[in-house]
Phi, psi and omega in degrees: 000338183299324186284337177279334178281346192287343176265015168121009175289146184246131173262121173245127186254126170235125183259122176249084188275071180221137176289162180278133175240120180237121172261153175292144180202170176297153177311125180287162177300320182296319176299322178289315185297315181299318179300309178304312185287329178288325180293317180302324178291312179292330177292332184276357192266152165282168179303320183293314180301319185294327181291339177270337190253339187246138184216164169297154181293331180269016181288139183316317189291342178299331183268002178281134180230115186228125173239003182268156176285115183196169172300143186218163173279152182116181178260116186283150178306331185300331189254012177256148169286171178308313185289323175298319177301318177306312184294327180290318176297318179303315176300315176310314184303324180294335179259327181258138173295178181298317181297309178302319176301313176303316177293322175299315180288336175286331175287324173296312172302332170301340173302322178291327175293318177299324190288332181278332179261345175271153181298158181294146184249122189248341186288137179306334182260007181293150174295132181262125167273102187214112184294358178260359178267060171232137197247142176246128176229135175245135184238121184093191180254120180305119178089358179229110181072189179297132175208168176198177180211159185221138170230117194211143172194202181298120174070011180216118177220114178240119182232119181238134179236138180233113184242111181053225189255023181282162167304145178298138179254133177241073179211145356284160178224131182220131175228111184244168181220117175221107019273160175296320176230132175277125190275326185225177173088183176298342181259011182312131178091354184293133175227097184303317186253033181310309185295317181305311187290311188296317175293320182294328177284330180294317178298311178308318183289343184272344181283150171290172178293323178297309179304311183300326173301328180271336183280321183280113179255006170194136183277353175245137175294148173296151180297337184218168169299141184301321176276355180050223179256025187299146176294316175241132181251125178280157180298131183287149171300137189284071175293144176109198185245129177288156180298330178305330183266010184254160180279166187304318177302321178286325174298322178300325174296319181295323179290330175293319181294320179301311180303324177302309187290307178293337177286003178282335177265157180301151179310318182304320183279316180295330182289325180293324181284325174296326175297318182299312182299318184291319177296318180288323177125108176307323182303333180282349183288138173249137175252120176236157185220135172228130180113189184292155174269341185266156177297131180090356182282164176282000000 
């Protein structure tokens, strides 16, 4: 990942060391919408396309989590007609809020930016920057028994799982930005993850020096996500400062930061996750930071 960060991507780390709590409930509106959209997408495919997009729920690739540019399981946008792409994006919209969907499409669009600023790649195995290399996979039968779906490509991985009448699970989810700020061209000034960065930096500015010393667990950003692309991520050490040790004003900023991250998904799904966090205890959340404090720093 270091080579991908070298042109200005910034890593901001927020550690949410909380277990997931899921209560049974009636099928949510989001789950129903996802099933309908997934069915519509699959029904628009040819038999050959369907063989690339549809898998059993227990298929090994359902547990694959990849945010780096590479070959993937699933049907790529490149192999879809315009009508099929519309249905693929309609499925994505059932999981992501309008803001989340806009962020996702901007991340896809950054592939065009990377292609324009990076030197030409001539090796057969060279990384390809292509906004059409985003893949859709459906696992299981939509609306019947456990099932799920994935929309994934470079710096974008959305995974939704629906089991019986439980709340929809949206994990793992990854939205990244490279470059962090577009410096030139028609998209000059674009900061795809502006909200995530600005609210987190506002929180850092609100800490006292003593608090900040506890929050910063490394002066350099990691070369890679701490959990990388592991299928199973173990709970992180609660590095940083717990919300219980923050002032009411700082806590309000944390809640705004939670809103930014949870606001990526549709309200029906976000509200269930927020309820789980509240039951477990917002005070148990820890906030940690690695890397430079200034915008654009490593």
